[in-house]
Backbone bond lengths (Angstrom), bond angles and torsions (degrees), N, CA, C in turn:
res aa  C-N    CA-C-N  psi(-1)  N-CA   C-N-CA  omega(-1)  CA-C   N-CA-C  phi
1 M - - - 1.453 - - 1.523 111.03 -
2 L 1.334 117.25 -46.20 1.452 121.42 -179.97 1.523 111.06 -64.32
3 Y 1.330 115.88 -38.22 1.461 120.76 -179.83 1.529 110.68 -62.64
4 Y 1.343 116.49 -46.21 1.456 120.33 -178.93 1.522 111.38 -66.92
5 D 1.335 116.60 -35.48 1.462 120.43 179.14 1.522 110.39 -68.37
6 A 1.322 116.87 -47.71 1.467 121.37 -177.51 1.526 111.76 -62.09
7 N 1.331 116.06 -38.07 1.464 120.69 -176.75 1.525 113.74 -99.54
8 K 1.342 115.81 4.22 1.466 122.46 177.79 1.527 111.56 52.35
9 L 1.342 114.94 52.76 1.460 121.46 -175.93 1.531 113.65 -108.47
10 A 1.325 116.98 6.68 1.466 120.05 -174.41 1.530 111.95 -58.08
11 L 1.337 117.09 -49.06 1.461 119.91 -178.11 1.527 111.77 -64.83
12 K 1.326 115.64 -36.80 1.466 119.36 178.02 1.527 110.55 -65.07
13 E 1.333 116.57 -40.16 1.462 121.06 178.62 1.529 110.54 -65.33
14 I 1.330 116.37 -40.44 1.464 120.78 177.24 1.526 110.29 -62.13
15 Q 1.316 115.88 -43.51 1.469 121.05 -179.24 1.528 111.71 -63.26
16 N 1.317 116.20 -33.61 1.469 120.75 -179.36 1.526 112.72 -81.59
17 N 1.327 116.55 -9.97 1.472 120.59 -178.09 1.526 110.29 -137.44
18 V 1.309 116.34 58.39 1.461 121.38 -176.28 1.529 110.91 -67.98
19 T 1.327 115.80 132.49 1.464 123.13 178.72 1.529 109.25 -112.15
20 D 1.328 116.93 177.36 1.467 119.92 178.98 1.523 111.52 -63.93
21 Y 1.335 115.98 -40.53 1.464 122.30 178.84 1.524 109.14 -134.85
22 I 1.325 115.48 160.38 1.458 120.11 170.11 1.530 107.45 -125.41
23 I 1.325 116.22 134.25 1.469 122.34 178.25 1.518 108.19 -109.86
24 I 1.308 116.57 127.64 1.461 120.24 179.52 1.523 110.74 -126.23
25 D 1.329 115.84 149.87 1.463 121.58 169.64 1.522 107.10 -138.27
26 L 1.320 116.47 175.95 1.467 120.62 -172.86 1.522 112.49 -125.30
27 I 1.335 117.18 26.25 1.462 118.76 -174.53 1.533 112.77 -64.34
28 C 1.325 117.62 -27.91 1.471 119.48 -179.70 1.523 112.80 -80.02
29 E 1.335 117.05 -7.67 1.469 119.75 179.88 1.528 111.91 -72.32
30 R 1.324 116.50 -7.04 1.475 120.01 176.85 1.521 110.85 -82.32
31 I 1.326 116.90 -13.22 1.461 122.24 -171.38 1.532 111.68 -90.60
32 K 1.305 115.87 144.02 1.462 120.51 179.05 1.528 111.50 -67.65
33 I 1.321 114.99 161.37 1.460 121.39 175.44 1.522 108.09 -95.31
34 F 1.299 115.57 133.19 1.465 122.64 -177.90 1.534 107.71 -104.71
35 V 1.305 117.06 121.14 1.464 121.47 -178.67 1.526 109.40 -110.55
36 F 1.328 116.68 126.83 1.457 120.19 179.07 1.530 109.84 -146.77
37 S 1.307 115.73 166.97 1.463 119.89 178.54 1.522 109.46 -108.11
38 F 1.309 115.37 139.96 1.462 122.89 179.25 1.522 106.32 -129.04
39 D 1.332 116.03 107.34 1.466 120.26 -173.72 1.526 110.96 52.03
40 E 1.332 114.53 47.32 1.466 124.34 176.49 1.535 114.07 72.51
41 K 1.335 118.03 -0.10 1.463 120.72 177.03 1.525 109.21 -94.40
42 E 1.333 116.83 129.80 1.466 120.41 -179.42 1.522 110.30 -80.75
43 I 1.336 116.30 129.41 1.464 121.96 -177.81 1.531 109.64 -125.97
44 W 1.327 115.64 135.85 1.461 122.26 178.44 1.515 107.93 -112.07
45 M 1.330 116.95 128.87 1.461 121.06 -179.49 1.525 111.08 -142.05
46 C 1.328 115.02 158.26 1.458 121.69 174.44 1.529 108.48 -70.27
47 K 1.333 117.72 125.61 1.464 121.73 -175.62 1.536 110.46 -83.55
48 N 1.339 115.87 68.52 1.458 120.34 178.67 1.529 110.44 -95.97
49 M 1.326 115.79 177.21 1.462 119.45 -176.10 1.531 113.92 -63.00
50 P 1.358 119.34 -40.76 1.471 117.96 176.39 1.521 112.75 -56.87
51 L 1.349 116.42 -38.09 1.469 119.41 178.90 1.525 110.65 -68.77
52 I 1.337 116.90 -43.19 1.460 120.44 -178.98 1.527 110.72 -61.50
53 D 1.341 116.07 -43.55 1.465 120.25 178.83 1.529 111.49 -64.24
54 T 1.328 115.73 -42.70 1.467 120.04 -179.10 1.522 111.05 -71.24
55 W 1.328 116.11 -33.40 1.459 121.32 179.10 1.526 110.87 -56.71
56 K 1.320 115.88 -41.07 1.473 120.66 179.46 1.531 110.28 -60.83
57 Q 1.342 116.72 -37.11 1.466 120.68 178.76 1.521 110.64 -71.35
58 W 1.337 115.50 -41.57 1.462 119.58 -179.34 1.524 111.40 -61.26
59 M 1.324 116.36 -38.10 1.463 120.20 -176.44 1.526 111.94 -66.27
60 N 1.341 117.05 -17.08 1.465 120.81 177.81 1.527 112.38 -83.71
61 H 1.345 116.31 -3.56 1.464 120.81 179.88 1.526 108.57 -115.30
62 S 1.308 115.69 90.11 1.455 121.13 -175.13 1.529 113.07 -62.22
63 E 1.355 116.53 -23.58 1.469 118.97 -178.34 1.532 112.55 -66.23
64 Y 1.348 116.64 -18.24 1.462 119.10 178.29 1.532 111.94 -74.16
65 N 1.328 115.66 -18.04 1.471 120.66 -179.92 1.540 111.16 54.33
66 I 1.332 114.94 49.95 1.462 120.38 -178.41 1.528 110.66 -92.97
67 K 1.318 115.12 134.06 1.466 120.37 178.86 1.526 109.42 -137.10
68 K 1.325 115.08 130.62 1.463 119.00 175.48 1.526 108.81 -72.41
69 I 1.323 115.34 137.64 1.466 119.78 177.94 1.528 110.55 -103.51
70 R 1.346 116.66 -57.45 1.469 119.23 -178.94 1.525 110.46 -171.19
71 D 1.331 114.88 164.23 1.459 122.86 168.78 1.524 107.13 -101.56
72 I 1.323 116.13 144.64 1.467 119.47 177.73 1.519 108.96 -130.09
73 D 1.316 115.80 127.05 1.453 120.88 172.06 1.523 106.60 -79.30
74 T 1.338 118.00 131.24 1.467 119.92 -176.27 1.521 112.59 -61.20
75 I 1.329 117.99 -18.56 1.464 120.62 177.42 1.524 110.12 -64.62
76 Q 1.355 116.74 -24.89 1.457 122.07 178.00 1.526 112.04 -75.73
77 L 1.326 116.19 -13.57 1.459 120.73 -175.95 1.523 111.14 -108.63
78 A 1.330 115.99 28.02 1.468 121.78 -168.51 1.522 115.05 -38.32
79 Q 1.321 118.57 -62.01 1.463 120.58 -175.27 1.524 111.47 -68.61
80 D 1.334 117.02 -46.64 1.465 120.16 179.62 1.523 110.85 -61.09
81 Y 1.322 115.73 -39.14 1.467 121.07 -178.44 1.522 110.37 -62.08
82 E 1.318 116.77 -46.93 1.460 121.29 -179.95 1.532 111.00 -65.27
83 E 1.314 117.03 -38.08 1.462 120.78 177.70 1.523 110.94 -65.27
84 D 1.340 116.52 -38.28 1.467 120.50 179.46 1.529 111.15 -66.98
85 I 1.347 116.80 -39.64 1.462 120.09 176.71 1.521 109.81 -62.27
86 C 1.324 116.90 -40.60 1.456 122.13 178.53 1.533 110.02 -60.67
87 K 1.321 117.10 -44.46 1.470 121.59 178.63 1.525 110.61 -63.44
88 F 1.343 116.00 -42.57 1.457 120.53 179.90 1.525 111.26 -60.10
89 V 1.339 116.35 -46.39 1.466 120.90 -178.93 1.521 110.83 -63.12
90 K 1.330 116.81 -43.14 1.465 120.47 179.88 1.530 110.96 -60.13
91 E 1.329 116.65 -41.03 1.470 120.45 179.29 1.528 110.79 -71.18
92 L 1.336 116.30 -38.23 1.465 120.19 179.62 1.531 110.73 -63.58
93 L 1.341 116.60 -38.38 1.461 121.13 -178.47 1.526 112.49 -72.04
94 K 1.319 116.78 -13.60 1.473 120.05 173.44 1.524 110.15 -76.90
95 I 1.338 115.47 -20.99 1.468 121.11 -177.43 1.525 110.91 -100.06
96 Y 1.341 115.78 -43.88 1.466 121.45 -178.10 1.528 110.40 -122.28
97 P 1.330 117.99 132.96 1.469 119.70 172.03 1.532 108.76 -70.92
98 H 1.316 116.38 162.47 1.466 120.92 -178.73 1.524 112.33 -51.23
99 A 1.331 115.93 -43.26 1.468 121.15 -173.79 1.522 113.22 -68.20
100 R 1.335 117.31 -8.48 1.470 121.26 179.10 1.527 111.73 -108.16
101 I 1.322 116.59 11.30 1.470 121.45 179.36 1.525 109.13 -109.19
102 I 1.321 116.20 125.19 1.467 122.05 176.96 1.521 108.25 -113.79
103 Y 1.322 115.83 118.55 1.469 119.66 177.19 1.523 109.02 -99.08
104 N 1.324 116.17 118.84 1.462 122.02 178.08 1.522 108.37 -94.40
105 S 1.317 116.27 103.24 1.459 121.10 -179.49 1.529 109.13 -75.69
106 V 1.334 116.57 121.03 1.470 121.33 -175.42 1.521 110.01 -128.99
107 R 1.322 115.62 143.98 1.469 122.21 173.68 1.525 108.72 -128.54
108 M 1.315 116.11 158.54 1.460 120.92 175.08 1.528 108.70 -79.95
109 A 1.316 116.52 140.55 1.461 121.22 -178.80 1.529 110.89 -77.37
110 D 1.321 115.84 139.45 1.468 120.79 175.75 1.529 111.53 -83.61
111 Y 1.340 115.33 -27.90 1.465 121.21 -176.41 1.523 110.28 -120.89
112 Y 1.318 114.76 160.92 1.461 119.13 174.40 1.524 110.74 -146.04
113 L 1.338 115.05 158.81 1.455 121.78 173.14 1.511 108.42 -93.29
114 D 1.340 116.41 125.20 1.464 118.24 178.55 1.530 109.94 -81.48
115 K 1.320 116.67 -174.90 1.465 121.09 -176.13 1.521 112.74 -63.05
116 N 1.333 116.26 -22.40 1.467 120.81 179.14 1.531 112.05 -98.70
117 R 1.354 115.55 13.64 1.461 122.93 179.99 1.527 112.01 62.96
118 K 1.305 115.64 29.36 1.456 120.50 174.06 1.526 108.43 -96.67
119 V 1.328 116.17 135.98 1.463 120.33 -178.40 1.526 110.23 -78.53
120 K 1.315 116.34 128.34 1.464 122.30 176.02 1.521 109.44 -129.42
121 K 1.309 115.97 159.57 1.461 120.57 -178.81 1.520 109.73 -112.48
122 F 1.320 115.57 131.51 1.459 119.83 177.94 1.524 110.32 -56.96
123 N 1.332 115.47 135.59 1.468 123.91 174.65 1.524 114.60 70.13
124 E 1.331 117.33 8.31 1.467 119.69 173.38 1.523 108.44 -117.53
125 D 1.326 117.30 -90.14 1.464 119.26 178.74 1.518 111.19 -99.17
126 G 1.323 115.76 6.39 1.456 119.62 -177.94 1.512 113.61 -122.58
127 Y 1.305 116.04 -153.25 1.462 124.09 -176.48 1.528 111.29 -57.33
128 Q 1.324 116.40 135.62 1.461 122.00 179.42 1.531 110.01 -94.24
129 T 1.319 117.63 119.88 1.459 121.22 178.68 1.529 108.68 -87.99
130 V 1.314 115.96 98.49 1.465 121.62 -174.33 1.529 111.42 -68.28
131 I 1.341 117.11 -43.91 1.459 121.23 -178.22 1.527 109.30 -75.75
132 P 1.350 118.93 127.75 1.473 121.36 -176.14 1.519 114.47 -51.78
133 Y 1.350 117.95 -42.43 1.462 118.41 -175.48 1.527 112.85 -73.74
134 N 1.346 117.37 -6.04 1.468 120.82 172.73 1.524 111.61 -97.50
135 N 1.325 116.22 1.37 1.460 121.48 176.42 1.532 108.45 -85.46
136 P 1.338 118.28 122.44 1.466 120.14 -175.74 1.527 114.33 -55.88
137 V 1.329 117.39 -35.25 1.473 119.53 -178.37 1.527 110.20 -65.14
138 Y 1.324 116.65 -52.01 1.466 121.04 179.60 1.523 110.92 -67.84
139 G 1.333 116.60 -46.99 1.461 121.06 -176.59 1.513 112.73 -59.47
140 N 1.327 117.23 -44.85 1.462 120.51 -179.12 1.521 112.13 -67.98
141 L 1.314 116.78 -32.00 1.464 120.71 175.96 1.527 110.31 -60.21
142 M 1.332 115.89 -45.01 1.455 121.12 -178.48 1.533 111.80 -71.32
143 I 1.328 116.38 -38.91 1.467 120.14 179.06 1.532 110.28 -64.76
144 K 1.329 116.72 -43.52 1.471 120.55 179.63 1.524 110.71 -62.51
145 R 1.308 116.36 -38.80 1.467 120.47 179.34 1.522 110.74 -62.30
146 A 1.334 115.38 -46.13 1.464 120.42 178.89 1.522 110.87 -64.96
147 E 1.331 116.39 -40.21 1.463 121.19 -179.23 1.527 111.02 -62.57
148 R 1.313 115.97 -42.45 1.462 120.04 179.28 1.536 110.59 -59.17
149 C 1.331 115.77 -41.98 1.471 120.59 -179.27 1.520 111.60 -67.09
150 I 1.327 116.69 -48.68 1.466 119.68 -172.98 1.532 111.69 -71.88
151 L 1.337 117.81 -36.54 1.463 119.63 178.71 1.523 111.17 -70.65
152 Q 1.315 115.93 -32.61 1.460 119.56 176.20 1.529 110.24 -61.61
153 E 1.316 116.40 -40.22 1.460 120.85 179.31 1.525 111.71 -73.84
154 L 1.340 116.45 -44.16 1.463 120.33 -177.17 1.529 112.53 -68.09
155 C 1.319 116.77 -27.75 1.466 120.23 -176.35 1.528 112.75 -106.71
156 E 1.320 116.39 8.58 1.469 120.01 -175.77 1.533 112.16 -62.27
157 N 1.319 116.81 -48.38 1.463 120.71 -176.00 1.531 113.79 -103.33
158 L 1.332 115.78 -8.54 1.466 119.75 -178.62 1.526 108.10 -146.84
159 N 1.324 115.69 105.48 1.462 120.55 -175.48 1.526 111.98 -61.78
160 Y 1.325 115.29 146.76 1.466 122.62 178.94 1.522 112.12 -53.64
161 Y 1.341 116.84 -34.93 1.460 120.63 -175.91 1.524 112.96 -78.36
162 E 1.317 117.48 -13.11 1.459 120.16 -179.62 1.529 110.65 -74.87
163 E 1.315 115.03 153.43 1.462 121.74 -174.30 1.522 112.70 -55.32
164 K 1.322 117.39 -36.36 1.461 121.13 -177.14 1.537 112.56 -100.86
165 G 1.331 116.51 15.29 1.457 120.24 179.18 1.524 111.99 -78.58
166 I 1.326 116.08 175.46 1.464 120.52 179.04 1.531 110.48 -69.55
167 H 1.315 115.88 167.81 1.466 122.11 176.90 1.530 108.28 -108.71
168 I 1.313 117.00 141.89 1.463 120.92 -179.66 1.526 110.01 -128.01
169 I 1.330 115.89 126.27 1.470 121.14 171.67 1.525 106.60 -92.69
170 P 1.336 118.70 109.01 1.474 120.25 -178.03 1.528 111.49 -72.33
171 F 1.309 115.61 151.25 1.469 120.23 179.80 1.521 109.72 -92.84
172 P 1.340 118.04 123.58 1.470 120.83 -177.66 1.536 111.93 -70.77
173 R 1.304 115.97 137.96 1.469 120.06 174.08 1.535 110.36 -63.78
174 Y 1.306 115.32 158.07 1.469 123.37 176.45 1.538 113.62 66.32
175 T 1.325 117.81 15.53 1.468 119.61 178.15 1.526 109.70 -63.22
176 L 1.315 116.88 134.41 1.462 122.15 -179.21 1.520 111.87 -104.82
177 A 1.318 115.08 150.42 1.467 120.62 168.42 1.533 107.03 -87.50
178 S 1.333 116.13 176.87 1.468 119.27 -177.81 1.520 111.16 -140.41
179 E 1.324 115.04 132.57 1.467 120.03 178.19 1.525 111.32 -70.42
180 T 1.324 117.27 -20.30 1.469 120.57 -178.24 1.533 111.97 -96.64
181 H 1.317 116.92 12.40 1.465 120.77 178.59 1.532 110.00 -59.00
182 H 1.322 115.67 145.64 1.475 121.77 -177.37 1.527 112.17 -53.15
183 F 1.336 117.16 -36.34 1.464 120.82 -177.68 1.527 112.88 -99.04
184 G 1.332 117.09 11.59 1.454 120.27 176.83 1.520 113.08 94.16
185 L 1.327 115.83 176.46 1.458 121.92 -176.08 1.525 111.49 -78.18
186 H 1.326 115.79 129.94 1.463 122.95 179.45 1.529 106.63 -166.64
187 P 1.335 119.10 147.51 1.470 120.80 179.78 1.530 114.53 -61.15
188 L 1.338 117.09 -12.07 1.469 120.60 177.50 1.522 112.73 -109.22
189 H 1.331 116.97 6.30 1.460 121.54 176.16 1.526 106.91 -103.64
190 F 1.324 115.39 95.26 1.451 120.89 -165.25 1.531 114.32 -84.08
191 Y 1.327 113.46 161.72 1.467 121.40 171.39 1.528 107.88 -62.78
192 E 1.308 117.28 147.87 1.468 123.52 -169.00 1.527 114.52 -54.51
193 S 1.323 118.49 -29.76 1.471 120.00 -177.03 1.529 111.96 -63.78
194 Y 1.336 116.85 -27.06 1.472 118.48 179.11 1.526 110.80 -63.28
195 Y 1.318 117.28 -39.74 1.463 120.57 -176.67 1.532 110.90 -70.02
196 W 1.330 116.50 -32.01 1.457 120.27 171.75 1.525 109.36 -62.58
197 Y 1.331 115.95 -45.99 1.465 121.57 179.83 1.531 110.91 -59.32
198 A 1.330 117.84 -48.35 1.459 121.81 -178.05 1.531 111.14 -61.77
199 A 1.338 116.33 -39.76 1.465 120.52 179.20 1.534 110.74 -65.92
200 Q 1.336 116.90 -40.51 1.463 120.71 178.38 1.527 110.73 -65.81
201 A 1.331 116.40 -40.36 1.471 121.02 179.42 1.525 110.58 -63.36
202 L 1.315 115.77 -41.99 1.465 120.29 178.72 1.528 111.08 -63.75
203 Q 1.321 116.07 -40.01 1.463 120.43 178.98 1.534 110.83 -63.16
204 I 1.324 116.48 -41.31 1.468 120.77 177.72 1.525 110.52 -59.26
205 I 1.327 116.35 -45.56 1.467 121.17 -179.01 1.531 111.29 -63.03
206 L 1.308 116.52 -44.80 1.463 120.97 -176.82 1.525 113.18 -70.06
207 E 1.337 116.95 -30.26 1.460 120.54 -175.47 1.526 114.01 -97.96
208 S 1.327 117.11 -14.94 1.458 120.33 -175.96 1.528 111.68 -72.41
209 K 1.342 115.33 139.24 1.464 121.71 178.70 1.524 111.80 -104.39
210 D 1.324 116.24 -10.69 1.462 121.26 -176.98 1.526 109.08 -131.01
211 K 1.323 117.22 127.45 1.465 120.68 -173.24 1.530 113.01 -65.20
212 L 1.314 117.33 -43.28 1.464 119.61 -179.69 1.527 111.24 -66.13
213 E 1.337 116.10 -35.27 1.459 119.97 176.12 1.519 110.19 -66.38
214 E 1.322 115.71 -40.06 1.475 121.06 177.27 1.527 110.77 -58.61
215 I 1.314 116.53 -48.17 1.467 121.39 -178.98 1.528 110.79 -62.68
216 K 1.340 115.80 -40.02 1.471 120.70 178.65 1.528 111.02 -63.04
217 L 1.336 116.51 -46.03 1.466 120.71 -179.46 1.528 111.56 -65.87
218 L 1.316 116.27 -38.08 1.472 119.89 177.79 1.529 111.03 -64.81
219 Q 1.334 116.84 -36.54 1.466 120.21 178.59 1.523 111.18 -68.48
220 I 1.335 116.62 -39.89 1.472 120.70 176.83 1.525 110.04 -62.11
221 L 1.330 115.53 -44.59 1.464 120.51 179.01 1.520 110.89 -62.53
222 R 1.326 115.91 -43.43 1.475 119.87 179.67 1.524 110.81 -62.34
223 N 1.329 116.62 -44.28 1.477 120.30 179.67 1.525 110.84 -59.90
224 Y 1.320 115.93 -42.14 1.471 120.71 179.41 1.526 110.42 -62.65
225 Q 1.340 115.86 -45.52 1.462 119.86 -178.78 1.526 111.53 -65.51
226 E 1.313 116.61 -36.86 1.465 120.15 178.75 1.527 111.68 -65.74
227 E 1.312 116.20 -37.87 1.469 119.96 177.43 1.532 110.57 -65.27
228 C 1.343 116.03 -40.02 1.478 119.92 177.54 1.525 110.54 -65.03
229 N 1.334 116.16 -43.27 1.463 120.55 179.04 1.528 110.64 -63.37
230 K 1.329 115.21 -43.45 1.464 120.64 -177.58 1.524 110.93 -63.60
231 H 1.327 115.99 -35.49 1.469 120.11 178.27 1.530 110.51 -61.53
232 L 1.331 117.30 -40.55 1.465 120.95 177.99 1.524 111.46 -67.12
233 L 1.338 115.60 -30.93 1.467 120.90 -176.45 1.525 113.39 -94.49
234 E 1.310 117.14 -6.52 1.466 122.48 -167.89 1.526 113.68 -50.53
235 E 1.313 116.38 -52.36 1.469 120.08 -176.92 1.524 110.94 -62.43
236 R 1.342 115.87 -41.96 1.463 120.55 -179.38 1.528 111.07 -64.82
237 L 1.336 117.72 -43.76 1.437 121.45 -178.93 1.530 111.51 -66.99
238 E 1.326 117.12 -35.63 1.470 121.02 177.06 1.517 111.49 -64.15
239 K 1.337 115.23 -41.21 1.471 120.15 178.44 1.527 110.99 -63.15
240 E 1.343 115.66 -43.57 1.466 119.94 -179.04 1.531 110.78 -67.38
241 A 1.317 116.42 -38.84 1.472 121.00 179.45 1.535 110.25 -64.95
242 G 1.339 115.58 -34.38 1.461 120.49 -178.98 1.520 113.16 -87.55
243 G 1.324 116.31 -1.04 1.460 120.84 179.07 1.496 114.02 71.77
244 I 1.348 116.20 22.57 1.490 119.57 -178.83 1.500 110.14 -82.97
């Protein structure tokens, strides 16, 4: 992953390994860009945990002549960022037609179920997200910004509702994270019911023969999942509404 990011080979790798469909999400768009020099060459990469962990190893090898330059919040790159998304979409559409692209809309959870199945809220009575891009408020702001850009490009010439348009898995409101998640507690490590929902949504997309029917079924599924999520959150939301 780090190799493809550093050398900007993701699209080339996709082109060399074309599948029936491609599923994309934008959860990493909340993360800052890390700029450093490697043997005097400037490299821009997504500042995710694999990079941070590997960075510590790289710094122990002085022969690499690695120097950190700066962190950049993508909000600082507004125009360039939008232009880059436009370029990415244009290249992606050379590989996959609209009808073979599935966009999984994802948000960071504000609440989570702890080990005792008690609902807690990140950064209030629950886990404190120290790193800004792990904070649901900041993270979701950045994800929504990226989503607005990419959907504008993907739907510019072919509307989502058209038969040959892209497919979108909507994100259910009130989705919770889980402290017992296999990879640990994080606003993007969801309670198990979300993964059931995502699998059902994918099945609808793959099996549907009519686009409007697909959208209708996805909305029914989303409504059902939101009601299930809301039931888990009900007591907590009532307390907050009542100012308790």
